[in-house]
N, C-alpha and C positions, 0 to 999 in steps of 0.2 A: 918236326916242323921247325925248321931253322928260321923261317920267316917270322914266326911269332916270338921266338927267343931273342931276336936281335935288339928289341927295345921295350921298355916298359909301356911306352905309348901304344905300340902295336898290340901288346898283350891286352891292354885295356880296351882297345878298339875291338879286338876279336871277342873278348868277354861280353861287351855291350852288344855287339852284333849277334852273338849266339843267344843272349837273353831276349833281345828284341825279336829275333826270328822265332823263338819258342812262344813268345806272347802272341805274335801274329798268327802262327799256326793254331794255337789254342783258341784264339778269338775267331778265326775262320771256321773251326769245327763247331764252336758254339753258335755262330751265325747260321750255318747250314742246318744245324739241328733245330734252331728256332724257326727257320722258314719251313722245314718239314712239318713241325708240329702245327704251325699256323695253317698250312695247306691241308693237312689232315683234318683239322677242326673245321675248316671251311667246307670240305667235302662231306663231313658228317652232318653239318648243318643243312647243306643242300639236300642230302639224302633224306633227312627227316622231313624237310619241307615237301619234297616230292612224294614221300610216303603218305603224308597227311593229305595231299591233293588227290592222289590215286585212291586212297581209302574213301575220301569224300565222294569222289565220282562213282566209285563202285556202289557205295551205299545209296547214292541218288538213283543209279540204274536199277538196283534191287527194289527200292521203294516204288519206282515207276512200274516195274514189272508186277510187283505185288498189287498195286492199285489197279493195274489192267486186269489181272486175274480176278480181283474182287469185283470189278465192274462187269466182267464176263459172267461171273457166278451170280451176280444180282440181276442180270438181264434174263428174263424168262424166255424170250425168243431164242437167244443164243444157247441157253442151257438146254432147252428142248431140242434144238437142232443138233447139239453135240450128243445128247442121249439117244436121239432118233437114229443117227448114223451108227452109233455103237450098237444099238439094239438090232439093227438089220444084220450086222455081222455075227452077233452072238446067237440070236434066236432062230432065224429062219432064212428067208430068201436073201440071196446074196446079189440082189439087183442093185448094183452101185452104178452111178452115172460116170464116175471117174475113179481112177486108181488113187488119186490124192485123198479122197474120202476114206478109202480103205486103210491107208497108212495113218490116218488121224487117230485111230482108236488104239 
């Protein structure tokens, strides 16, 4: 590099330029890593929020289904109707009005 050897001033310029270039590259790498870490943390936070929401909704649906089944079980008319349809299939005459009732047991 004959260009750098020509004067002390140029040697200092190239040395400062190289040092500054190294610092800029190092700073850029750290900045990119910082952004990646922040984006990852944001996605993890959003995933946890969505998981909590989905869990809550599933629990609400299961609670509703459980209450419905308890209501059906406590209603004598419905309980007798279900057992009557099932007893027709198991015990004797298979006189069903519809195929939907046959599938219910």
